[in-house]
SEVOLO-611490 format. One record per residue (C-alpha): x, y, z; residue number from 1. Coordinates in nm, 2 decimals. Each point is the difference from the previous one (the first is absolute). Example, Ala and Ser with C-alpha at 12.3 -4.5 7.8 and 13.67 -1.06 7.14 Angstrom:
BEGIN
PT      xx      yy      zz  num
PT    1.23   -0.45    0.78    1
PT    0.14    0.34   -0.07    2
//
This chain:
BEGIN
PT      xx      yy      zz  num
PT    2.12    1.49   -0.43    1
PT    0.01    0.19   -0.33    2
PT    0.12    0.36   -0.02    3
PT   -0.36    0.12   -0.06    4
PT   -0.09   -0.11    0.35    5
PT    0.33    0.08    0.17    6
PT    0.03    0.18    0.33    7
PT    0.06    0.33   -0.18    8
PT   -0.31   -0.05   -0.22    9
PT   -0.21   -0.07    0.31   10
PT    0.13    0.31    0.17   11
PT   -0.06    0.22   -0.31   12
PT   -0.36   -0.11   -0.03   13
PT   -0.06    0.04    0.37   14
PT    0.12    0.36    0.00   15
PT   -0.16    0.11   -0.32   16
PT   -0.35    0.06   -0.13   17
PT    0.06   -0.22   -0.30   18
PT   -0.24   -0.30   -0.02   19
PT    0.15   -0.34    0.05   20
PT    0.05   -0.19   -0.33   21
PT   -0.27   -0.26   -0.07   22
PT    0.11   -0.36    0.05   23
PT   -0.20   -0.10   -0.30   24
PT   -0.18    0.19   -0.28   25
PT   -0.36    0.06   -0.10   26
PT    0.01   -0.15   -0.36   27
PT   -0.31   -0.01   -0.22   28
PT   -0.09   -0.35   -0.09   29
PT    0.13   -0.12   -0.34   30
PT   -0.23   -0.19   -0.24   31
PT    0.21   -0.32    0.02   32
PT    0.23   -0.17    0.24   33
PT    0.18   -0.33    0.01   34
PT   -0.14   -0.06    0.35   35
PT   -0.28    0.17    0.20   36
PT   -0.01   -0.07    0.37   37
PT   -0.33    0.08    0.17   38
PT    0.07    0.12    0.36   39
PT    0.26    0.24    0.13   40
PT    0.05   -0.17    0.34   41
PT    0.31   -0.18    0.11   42
PT   -0.05   -0.31   -0.21   43
PT   -0.08    0.19   -0.32   44
PT    0.29    0.24    0.04   45
PT    0.24   -0.28    0.09   46
PT   -0.11   -0.20   -0.31   47
PT    0.07    0.30   -0.22   48
PT    0.34    0.06    0.15   49
PT    0.11   -0.37   -0.04   50
PT   -0.14   -0.02   -0.35   51
PT    0.22    0.30   -0.09   52
PT    0.31   -0.10    0.20   53
PT    0.00   -0.38   -0.04   54
PT   -0.16   -0.04   -0.34   55
PT    0.07    0.32   -0.19   56
PT   -0.36    0.07   -0.06   57
PT   -0.04    0.38    0.05   58
PT   -0.31    0.10   -0.21   59
PT   -0.22   -0.05    0.31   60
PT   -0.29    0.19    0.15   61
PT   -0.11   -0.04    0.36   62
PT   -0.36    0.12    0.03   63
PT   -0.12    0.12    0.34   64
PT   -0.36    0.12    0.03   65
PT    0.09    0.22    0.30   66
PT    0.35    0.09    0.11   67
PT    0.31   -0.21    0.08   68
PT   -0.02   -0.13    0.35   69
PT   -0.38    0.04    0.04   70
PT   -0.08   -0.37    0.02   71
PT    0.12   -0.29    0.21   72
PT    0.37    0.08   -0.03   73
PT   -0.07    0.30    0.23   74
PT   -0.26   -0.19    0.21   75
PT    0.18   -0.28    0.18   76
PT    0.21   -0.06    0.31   77
PT    0.33   -0.01   -0.18   78
PT    0.11   -0.35    0.11   79
PT    0.24   -0.21   -0.20   80
PT    0.09   -0.36    0.08   81
PT    0.06   -0.35   -0.15   82
PT   -0.12   -0.23    0.28   83
PT   -0.22   -0.22   -0.22   84
PT   -0.06   -0.37    0.01   85
PT   -0.13   -0.13   -0.33   86
PT    0.23   -0.09   -0.29   87
PT   -0.04    0.27   -0.26   88
PT   -0.09    0.28    0.25   89
PT    0.32   -0.07    0.19   90
PT    0.23    0.06   -0.29   91
PT   -0.20    0.29   -0.14   92
PT   -0.01    0.21    0.32   93
PT    0.37   -0.08    0.08   94
PT    0.09    0.13   -0.35   95
PT   -0.21    0.31    0.07   96
PT    0.17    0.06    0.34   97
PT    0.34   -0.02   -0.17   98
PT   -0.11    0.26   -0.26   99
PT   -0.12    0.22    0.29  100
PT    0.34   -0.02    0.16  101
PT    0.17    0.16   -0.31  102
PT   -0.29    0.22   -0.12  103
PT    0.12    0.34    0.13  104
PT    0.33   -0.05   -0.19  105
PT   -0.18   -0.14   -0.30  106
PT   -0.23    0.30   -0.03  107
PT    0.24    0.26    0.13  108
PT   -0.29    0.09    0.24  109
PT   -0.02   -0.06    0.37  110
PT   -0.30   -0.23    0.06  111
PT    0.09    0.00    0.37  112
PT    0.03   -0.38    0.05  113
PT    0.02   -0.07    0.37  114
PT    0.09   -0.37    0.06  115
PT   -0.10    0.01    0.37  116
PT   -0.12   -0.36    0.00  117
PT   -0.35   -0.15    0.03  118
PT   -0.11   -0.22    0.29  119
PT   -0.30   -0.23   -0.03  120
PT   -0.13   -0.08    0.35  121
PT   -0.12   -0.34    0.12  122
PT   -0.26   -0.02    0.27  123
PT    0.00   -0.37    0.07  124
PT    0.21   -0.31   -0.05  125
PT   -0.18   -0.09   -0.32  126
PT    0.07    0.34   -0.16  127
PT    0.36   -0.03    0.10  128
PT    0.03   -0.34   -0.17  129
PT   -0.16    0.16   -0.31  130
PT    0.25    0.28    0.00  131
PT    0.28   -0.25    0.04  132
PT   -0.12   -0.18   -0.31  133
PT   -0.02    0.33   -0.19  134
PT    0.35    0.10    0.11  135
PT    0.14   -0.34   -0.11  136
PT   -0.15    0.04   -0.34  137
PT    0.14    0.35   -0.03  138
PT    0.35   -0.11    0.09  139
PT   -0.02   -0.29   -0.24  140
PT   -0.06    0.27   -0.27  141
PT    0.29    0.21    0.11  142
PT   -0.21    0.25    0.19  143
PT    0.09    0.13    0.34  144
PT   -0.22   -0.11    0.29  145
PT    0.05   -0.03    0.37  146
PT   -0.24   -0.18    0.24  147
PT   -0.02    0.19    0.33  148
PT   -0.11   -0.13    0.34  149
PT   -0.19    0.22    0.25  150
PT    0.31    0.13    0.16  151
PT    0.15    0.11   -0.33  152
PT   -0.32    0.18   -0.10  153
PT   -0.01    0.17    0.34  154
PT    0.36    0.13   -0.06  155
PT   -0.08    0.13   -0.34  156
PT   -0.35    0.13    0.07  157
PT   -0.01    0.09    0.37  158
PT   -0.31    0.23   -0.04  159
PT   -0.25   -0.29   -0.08  160
PT   -0.24   -0.14    0.26  161
PT    0.18   -0.29    0.17  162
PT   -0.21    0.02    0.32  163
PT   -0.20   -0.29    0.15  164
PT   -0.31    0.18   -0.10  165
PT    0.10    0.04   -0.37  166
PT   -0.29   -0.08   -0.22  167
PT    0.23   -0.18   -0.25  168
PT    0.31   -0.15    0.17  169
PT    0.31    0.02   -0.20  170
PT    0.19   -0.33   -0.05  171
PT    0.26    0.11   -0.26  172
PT    0.02    0.12   -0.35  173
PT    0.17   -0.02   -0.34  174
PT    0.24    0.28   -0.10  175
PT    0.11    0.10   -0.35  176
PT    0.27    0.26    0.05  177
PT    0.00    0.11   -0.37  178
PT   -0.36    0.09    0.00  179
PT   -0.11    0.36    0.07  180
PT   -0.17    0.30   -0.15  181
PT    0.04    0.22   -0.31  182
PT   -0.14    0.35   -0.05  183
PT   -0.29   -0.07   -0.23  184
PT   -0.03    0.34   -0.18  185
PT    0.38    0.00   -0.06  186
PT   -0.04   -0.33   -0.19  187
PT   -0.26    0.15   -0.23  188
PT    0.21    0.32   -0.06  189
PT    0.32   -0.20   -0.04  190
PT   -0.13   -0.24   -0.26  191
PT   -0.19    0.29   -0.18  192
PT    0.31    0.21   -0.03  193
PT    0.22   -0.29   -0.11  194
PT   -0.25   -0.12   -0.26  195
PT   -0.04    0.35   -0.14  196
PT    0.37    0.05   -0.03  197
PT    0.00   -0.31   -0.22  198
PT   -0.26    0.15   -0.23  199
PT   -0.32   -0.13    0.14  200
PT   -0.31    0.23   -0.03  201
PT   -0.17    0.03    0.34  202
PT   -0.35    0.13   -0.08  203
PT   -0.21    0.11    0.30  204
PT   -0.36    0.08   -0.02  205
PT   -0.05   -0.26   -0.27  206
PT   -0.29   -0.24    0.07  207
PT   -0.04   -0.32   -0.20  208
PT   -0.36   -0.04   -0.11  209
PT    0.03   -0.30   -0.23  210
PT    0.22   -0.23   -0.21  211
PT    0.05   -0.01   -0.37  212
PT   -0.04   -0.37   -0.10  213
PT    0.05   -0.15   -0.34  214
PT   -0.01   -0.37   -0.09  215
PT    0.05   -0.12    0.36  216
PT    0.29    0.23    0.08  217
PT    0.02    0.34    0.18  218
PT    0.15    0.27   -0.22  219
PT   -0.05    0.30    0.23  220
PT   -0.22    0.18    0.25  221
PT   -0.27    0.27   -0.01  222
PT    0.06    0.28    0.25  223
PT   -0.15    0.33    0.11  224
PT    0.29    0.16   -0.20  225
PT   -0.07   -0.20   -0.32  226
PT    0.10   -0.34   -0.15  227
PT    0.35   -0.13    0.06  228
PT    0.12   -0.29   -0.20  229
PT    0.25   -0.25    0.14  230
PT    0.19   -0.31   -0.10  231
PT   -0.05   -0.14    0.35  232
PT   -0.22    0.12    0.29  233
PT    0.03   -0.08    0.37  234
PT   -0.25    0.04    0.29  235
PT    0.16    0.09    0.33  236
PT   -0.28    0.17    0.19  237
PT   -0.02   -0.20    0.33  238
PT   -0.36    0.01    0.13  239
PT   -0.14    0.11   -0.33  240
PT    0.14   -0.30   -0.19  241
PT   -0.34   -0.17   -0.04  242
PT   -0.16    0.33   -0.12  243
PT    0.26    0.06   -0.27  244
PT    0.00   -0.37   -0.11  245
PT   -0.38    0.02   -0.04  246
PT    0.05    0.27   -0.26  247
PT    0.18   -0.26   -0.20  248
PT   -0.27   -0.25    0.05  249
PT    0.19   -0.20    0.26  250
PT   -0.13   -0.11    0.34  251
PT    0.28   -0.04    0.26  252
PT   -0.01   -0.20    0.32  253
PT    0.05    0.31    0.21  254
PT   -0.19    0.19    0.27  255
PT    0.08    0.35    0.10  256
PT    0.01    0.08    0.38  257
PT    0.13    0.28    0.21  258
PT    0.31   -0.04    0.22  259
PT    0.04    0.28    0.25  260
PT    0.32    0.13    0.15  261
PT    0.05    0.24    0.29  262
PT    0.26    0.23    0.15  263
PT    0.01    0.14    0.35  264
PT    0.12    0.34    0.13  265
PT    0.38    0.00    0.01  266
PT    0.17   -0.11    0.32  267
PT    0.36   -0.07    0.11  268
PT    0.15   -0.29   -0.20  269
PT   -0.03   -0.34    0.18  270
PT   -0.12   -0.25   -0.26  271
PT    0.32   -0.11   -0.18  272
PT   -0.15   -0.29   -0.21  273
PT   -0.31   -0.09   -0.20  274
PT   -0.22   -0.21    0.22  275
PT   -0.27   -0.24   -0.12  276
PT   -0.26   -0.12    0.25  277
PT   -0.05   -0.37    0.02  278
PT   -0.36    0.02    0.14  279
PT   -0.15    0.21   -0.28  280
PT    0.11    0.14   -0.34  281
PT    0.17    0.31    0.14  282
PT    0.34    0.17   -0.06  283
PT    0.17    0.30    0.14  284
PT    0.31    0.21   -0.05  285
PT    0.12    0.35    0.08  286
PT    0.07    0.26   -0.26  287
PT    0.29    0.23   -0.01  288
PT   -0.24    0.28    0.10  289
PT   -0.09   -0.19    0.32  290
PT   -0.35   -0.11   -0.09  291
PT   -0.10   -0.37    0.05  292
PT   -0.11   -0.14   -0.34  293
PT   -0.22   -0.30    0.02  294
PT   -0.28   -0.20   -0.17  295
PT   -0.21   -0.31    0.01  296
PT   -0.24   -0.21   -0.21  297
PT   -0.20    0.12   -0.30  298
PT   -0.34    0.15    0.08  299
PT   -0.16   -0.32   -0.14  300
PT   -0.24    0.12   -0.27  301
PT    0.03    0.13   -0.35  302
PT    0.08    0.37   -0.02  303
PT    0.17    0.26   -0.22  304
PT   -0.03    0.31    0.22  305
PT    0.35    0.02    0.16  306
PT   -0.18    0.09    0.32  307
PT    0.03   -0.24    0.29  308
PT   -0.28   -0.12    0.24  309
PT   -0.01    0.06    0.37  310
PT   -0.03   -0.37    0.12  311
PT    0.35   -0.07   -0.15  312
PT    0.14    0.31    0.17  313
PT   -0.13   -0.14    0.33  314
PT    0.15   -0.35   -0.06  315
PT    0.34    0.13   -0.10  316
PT    0.01    0.24    0.31  317
PT   -0.09   -0.30    0.22  318
PT    0.29   -0.20   -0.15  319
PT    0.24    0.28    0.05  320
PT   -0.09    0.05    0.37  321
PT    0.00   -0.37    0.07  322
PT    0.35   -0.03   -0.13  323
PT    0.14    0.33    0.14  324
PT   -0.22    0.13    0.29  325
PT    0.22    0.31    0.04  326
PT   -0.14    0.15   -0.32  327
PT   -0.36   -0.01    0.11  328
PT   -0.02    0.38    0.04  329
PT    0.15    0.09   -0.33  330
PT   -0.21    0.19   -0.25  331
PT   -0.06   -0.12   -0.35  332
PT    0.14    0.26   -0.24  333
PT   -0.15   -0.14   -0.32  334
PT   -0.10   -0.31   -0.19  335
PT   -0.05   -0.09   -0.36  336
PT   -0.10   -0.30   -0.22  337
PT    0.14   -0.17   -0.30  338
PT   -0.21   -0.21   -0.24  339
PT    0.12   -0.36    0.02  340
PT   -0.06   -0.23   -0.29  341
PT   -0.06   -0.33    0.18  342
PT    0.04   -0.34   -0.18  343
PT   -0.14   -0.34    0.11  344
PT    0.34   -0.13    0.12  345
PT    0.16    0.33    0.12  346
PT    0.27    0.00   -0.27  347
PT    0.04    0.23   -0.29  348
PT   -0.02   -0.01   -0.38  349
PT    0.29    0.11   -0.23  350
PT   -0.08   -0.15   -0.33  351
PT   -0.13    0.01   -0.35  352
PT   -0.38    0.03   -0.04  353
PT   -0.22   -0.19   -0.25  354
PT    0.00    0.30   -0.24  355
PT    0.33    0.02   -0.19  356
PT    0.23    0.28    0.10  357
PT   -0.18    0.07    0.33  358
PT    0.18   -0.06    0.33  359
PT   -0.10    0.01    0.36  360
PT    0.17    0.09    0.33  361
PT   -0.26   -0.02    0.27  362
PT   -0.17   -0.20    0.28  363
PT    0.26    0.10    0.26  364
PT   -0.22   -0.02    0.31  365
PT    0.22    0.11    0.29  366
PT    0.33   -0.04   -0.19  367
PT    0.01    0.27   -0.26  368
PT    0.25    0.26    0.13  369
PT    0.27   -0.24    0.11  370
PT   -0.02   -0.17   -0.35  371
PT    0.05    0.33   -0.19  372
PT    0.35   -0.05   -0.14  373
PT   -0.04   -0.37   -0.08  374
PT   -0.35    0.05   -0.15  375
PT    0.13    0.27   -0.23  376
PT    0.31   -0.21   -0.09  377
PT   -0.21   -0.31   -0.08  378
PT   -0.28    0.18   -0.19  379
PT    0.26    0.18   -0.21  380
PT    0.15   -0.33   -0.09  381
PT   -0.34   -0.15   -0.08  382
PT   -0.09    0.29   -0.23  383
PT    0.33    0.02   -0.17  384
PT    0.02   -0.38   -0.07  385
PT   -0.38   -0.07   -0.01  386
PT    0.08   -0.28    0.25  387
PT    0.01   -0.01    0.37  388
PT    0.32    0.02    0.20  389
PT    0.09   -0.30    0.21  390
PT   -0.08    0.20    0.31  391
PT   -0.36    0.07   -0.10  392
PT   -0.08   -0.31   -0.20  393
PT   -0.20   -0.13    0.30  394
PT   -0.21    0.33    0.01  395
PT   -0.21   -0.08   -0.30  396
PT   -0.38    0.02   -0.03  397
PT   -0.04   -0.37   -0.08  398
PT    0.15   -0.13    0.32  399
PT   -0.34   -0.06    0.15  400
PT   -0.09   -0.22   -0.30  401
PT    0.32   -0.19    0.04  402
PT   -0.03   -0.04    0.38  403
PT    0.30    0.22    0.05  404
PT   -0.13    0.23    0.27  405
PT    0.25    0.19    0.21  406
PT   -0.20    0.03    0.32  407
PT    0.25    0.20    0.21  408
PT   -0.28    0.17    0.18  409
PT   -0.14   -0.34    0.11  410
PT    0.34   -0.11    0.12  411
PT    0.03    0.33    0.18  412
PT   -0.32   -0.06    0.18  413
PT    0.13   -0.34    0.11  414
PT    0.31    0.16    0.13  415
PT   -0.17    0.29    0.18  416
PT   -0.32   -0.16    0.13  417
PT    0.12   -0.31    0.17  418
//
């Protein structure tokens, strides 16, 4: 750790009335930048950082309409993993997990990576066969995966319901030991601080209201703080991707839905892993503070409110109790919702757009947080070279026209619903 954040520095600030130094500044927007990135979430900040570090482009502005950490980067369940099955997704998310593994050192900021392992449960022989297939594909791609029988799951997760009356009998599971959780707000702060230290302007309270377009190419943006010109412009705004693209006259194949997350009152630690339910889209882990953090499916209709609906609260609570009956009397401490940008095949876009010098990072569905480092890395490459990286070449908008869908969600349903 640098001397600025040494133990003596921490003690001095703790014992004095001096304000803590800002991790990034409050610059006024300049009239012109080499690159403008719309969206100050994890993906936008990561893109700015890798543009500056990997490609030497430092005249960059990240425009955030609210404050850093106000969007999906602070509204998720913190899971990171690379247990994917489709060629393209498999390599991309494994690269992302490898970046996660070195990110605290890379940013000189503790993102609190906890590789506690994720177990996907199987509730029937068909599901276990599907998980065996997924595990084989993972291992063929150099990714760790272990198929567990019922006894092995009982040994690792003794608190699940294994009784004869269990609503969903447990037949086994698939374990990825390198998967786990990351502190989501630390990711935003770490990337923001690191990008700012390389000269990136992080401009909060700056809402984009339109694009400056000339002869088929984007030359800047209109904002509530004036016009900002840019050599290249990127959209990285998650659930608001279609809204921003429409300002440039583009219609994206994206729908925006709410995905709720929940945390219980804190209790004594007993959940050592991330658990994914095989009977329904449900996942659960325990935070360092002791709260159980969990979530389920999207609410199922278009919405931008960031407020969840009660029927999904009920469904998720039923999943939690069916899996771990001992938590039935826990109180729900709070819940929140992120705005998911859902694509037809459940896979994202990291690509150039039809307008010259305009780029997109969006359509992440359930996968946005775990993709943060790799998405930033690949979008930075795409902007710097005006050409997609090999890892994101399959995430183009024209894949539907070419018949190149990456229907990970469909295969996931096959795995979980047998």
